[in-house]
N, C-alpha and C positions, 0 to 999 in steps of 0.2 A: 551377300551384304550382311555385315555384322550389326546386331542390335545392341546399342549401348546398354551396359549393365547398370542398373540403378542401385546406388549404395543404400542398404537398409537403414543406415543411420540418418540419411537425408530425409527419409519419410518420418522417422522419429523426431527429427528437428522441426519439420513443418508442423507436426502435431503439437509439439511443445509450444511453438510460437502461437498457434491458433488458441491453445488452451490459456496461455498466459495473457494474451490480448483479450480473450473473453472475460477472464478474471478481472483484468484492469478495467474493462468497460463496466462490469457489474459493481465493483467496489467504488469506483470513482463516481459513478452516477449516484450511488447511495450516499457517499461522503459529501459531495457538493450539494446534493438536495437538502441534506440535514444541516450542514454547517453554515450554509449561506443564510439561514434564517434562525440560527440558534440564539443569537444575541436578542433578537426580538422576542423569542420564546421566554428566555430567562428574565427579560426586563418587563414585558407586557403581561405574559401569561402567569409567571411565577412571582413577579414583583420584586426581584432581587435588586439590591443597590449596585451601582456601577462597580464598586470595589469588589463585591462578591462575584460579580460576573467575570471581572478580570482575574480573580483568584482561580475560578474553575477552569477558565480557558488557558491561563498560564500554567496551571498544574499539568494539564494534558500535554502541553509542549515540553515542559520540563521532564516529565516521565519519558516521553518518546525520545528526546534527544540524549538524555542521560543513558538510556539503555542501548542506544544504537551500536556503540562499539562492542560491548560484551555479547550482544545478541548476534552480531556478525560471526563471532567465533562459535556460538551455539548452533548456528545453522550448519557450520562445517561438521559438527559432531552428530547432530540428530537428523540432518538432511532437510532440504528446502521444502519438501512436500509436507512432512510432519509439522514443521514450523509454520508453513503457510496456512495449513488447516487450523492450527492453534490460533494464529493471528486473526483469521477471519471470524472464528467463533468468539474470541474475546471482544472484537469490535462489534459484532452483532449484539452481544450482551450489553455492551456499553451504550449503543444506540437505543436498544430497547429500554434501558433504564432512563436514558435521557428524555425519552418521550412519555414516560409513565410515572416518574417520581417528582416530588415537589420539595422535599426537605434537602437542606444543604449537605448533610452527611452522605446521602445517597447520590447526590450530584457529584460529590467528590469521588465516590466509588466509580461512577460512570466515567469521570475524567481519567482516572487511573487505568481503567479497562481500555478506554480509547487510546490513551498514550502507549500502553504496553502493546496493544494490537498493532498500532502503527509502527512501532519499533521492530516488531517481529516480521511484519509483512514485507517491507521494502527489500531487505537483504534476501529473503526467501525467493521472491519473484525474480529479482535481478540476478541471483545466482543461477537460476534456471536458464536465463538468457545467456549468461556468461559461459555456460557449459556447452553452448551450441557450437557446431562447426563454424570455422571462420567465415565461410561464404554466406552463412545464415545469420550470424551474430549481429551485424550492423543493421540489416533489414528488420530483424526481430526487435531490436531495441528501438528502432525508428517507429515501428508500428505500435509498440508499447507506449512510447512517449506521445505520439500523436493521439492515441486513444485517450490519454489523460487530458490533453488539451481540449478535445471535442467534448468530453464529459464535463470539463470545467465550465463549458458554455451551456450544455443541455441540463446539467444537474440542478442548478438554481431554478430553471424554468419548471422542471419536474416538481421541485419542492414547492414552488409558488402555486402550482395547480393543486397539489395535495393540501396545501395550507388552508384552502377554502373549507375543508372539513375540520382540520385541526392539526396542530404540530404533532400530536401523538401519532397520526397516520404517516406523516413525513418520517418521523423517527423509526417507526415500525417497518416502513418500506425500506429504509436504509438498512435496518437490521436483517430483513429478509434477503436483500441483495448480498449482504456480506455472508450470510449463512449459505446462500446459493453458491457463492464463490468458494466456500470451503469444500463443497462437494465437487467443484470443478478441479480442484487441486488433485483429487484422487484419479483424475483422468490422465495425469502426466505419467508417461511410461519411460521416457528417457531422462534420467537424473544424472547430472555430472558427478563424477567421483573426485573427491578432494583429498589431498594428502593432509590429514589432520596434524601430523607431526612436523609439518614444515615450519610452523611458528609464525607469529605476527611480525617479528622483526625481519624475517626473511621476506615476507610478503611486502613490507614497506620498502625494502631495498629494491625489490623487483619493480615496484611501481615507480620509484625515483629514477630508475635507469631507463624507463620507457619514455622517451622524449615526446613521442606523438601523443601519448596519454596526458603528459604534463601540459602540453599546449592546449589540448582539448579541455582539460580541467580549468585552465586559466581563462579560456574564452567563454566557457559555458557556466562557470560559477556564478557570475552576477545574475544571469537569468534564472538559474536554479534557486538562488537565495530569494529573489523576488517572488518566484512562484511558491516557494516553501512557506512564505508568510501566510498564504491562504490554503495551500494544498496539503500540508502535513497533517 
């Protein structure tokens, strides 16, 4: 009786999924714990006017979404692990500042760090999942997405519990979780190889020819946009 031979790459894929899901759990808990209560911190603790609060929060969104396209190409050049570590460290620094500074210029710096870290993180983590074998890819992404949804519920509760001590503890806890996630990226052993010279235009044509993906994007986009209002 023959024993089925286990593909070594399958073990590497399982490890990658486990690491990416653990990273998602850590960063999402930290993010939602801090951001669910940031407006109250800026308004009540720091006494900022509504317009200044909107400026800080809008700046973070503007930086993140403006950098999304060029950062995707940067991940192909430097690799998702390096970019992922950089993203987590930038956001850790941003959250640390958010909980410990009170002047508007430093809050602006925190917003820029948070936006830049967010722009770097998403393509790095998702490119690791995209590089999995086909039989693991869908399950890996499903676990990744479900972890985000669970953290979106548990994160604000964690933040509320820590808020009894002070927002500084909420923000520093978020910073610690993001710093921990940076170390988790170093555990990834299976990194997808990308042909850097293929070009953006070639990639766009490939996507447009994939009818299944186009249907998926059309169905999922409304939900993603609604979630992004709170989760980016």
